[in-house]
Phi, psi and omega in degrees: 000124186285162177306320177297325184286320182290338183266354184300131176273115178282318178233128178224122178236133179234127174045036181291130174227156169208128186236121170271141177269125185234164168306326182267009185108178186284135177248119183276101186273318174232152179213112175058048187275126169246122185201140172243123176244116188273156181305122179094356184287154163245107188246115173267141176254126180221147192168160187296161178297142180087010184270359174099015178298306179296319178306315186291332179285328183283337172298310176305323182274358184074020172280332183227147179256128174301154178247357173200160178082191186220138167220150186231139177239115188050038183075005178246171168297160175302320179300312180298318177297323175301314182292331176276358178065045186281352188212152168249149183233130185241116180275168182306315186257151185293340176052045180263141176283118189297334183275353181256137172302173179294315181290334174285329169296319175304315183295337191314309183285337177293321181291318183297325183282346178095015182290149181288159180307319180295317182293316181302311188300310180304312180285333179285323173303306186302312193282332174299318177294318176307326178259015179058045172236022178302136179096353179245018185292329183279346181289163171264155182307313188289353171270000178250151177295167178297321183294316183291321177297324175295324174297322178295325174299320178291321179300318181293324177291336182268350186303324181263018168061034182287150184282340183247124183239120190260115180238113187257092176049052190288347182245015183292335181270348184272149185288162192298324181293315176303318182299315183299312187294324175284332176302304178311309184300314181297319173309315176294315175306310175305315183291331183279319187266341178063033177289166164263127188233133174248118195230118181271127181211164171256343189266118181298315180298322188291313182298320178292318177295316188278328202265158164263345179216139176238122174262116176263127182241152183272165171305164177314132000285142184295120167230155182272119181268329184202147176234111190261107177277125182286144179252008180286146176299152179302319181280113185230089175286153184313322182297351181295334180298344176254017179266153180303330179286322172303315174298320181293331184279320174303324179293320180298321180292319182291326172289325176288334176290319177295315185299318189292328181293330185294344180297326185263000182258000000 
């Protein structure tokens, strides 16, 4: 990959703001967000509940419209990027249809996009292998554990091979042991696919463990209070969380969250 490719901005936001008009008056969800996400980055967004983390992801995905500023996804508007199928989206819950098998759930976006049966079959097999679910394609969601269901959801988002993966707290409802395992698997998946990942989390250890860049956000209106470039190596066993380097980054994230809270005090 050339230097120019590495420096390409997959997501670029300048002075981005979003205000919701409600019956009780305006709600300022995002304010003056400036951010660059480069090709191949793993960027985690962390902040208190209601700080705009998910809202920012939804603006990227064209599920919400910014009311001020500018945002580009692969050089396009979010609407253009959505129509170009530039991203896959993984929600907090797996959102799998219970009457469809796992392979048919993964096939759904491919059916909508008009892929042939042969192409769908090949993509399903490849993505099941990527998330370590080979052999489970004929199962129904209710026959799988919560962690396996979430991996199936990730496979569905990867099936049409978009370069950008948007993940909204995908492991938040899982227990710590399963979450640790899926964190390890996600890093391996990222290394294999070279995707750009935007990941929302409430967990400081998860953000530090996964990311090349950590975006710390303030309480509403959501602002970026710190952008932390990780100095951790790309190969990250779980034991790295006990090292001084890891703990130092986690401390900076924690301090950034405290500083963000001071805006409202």
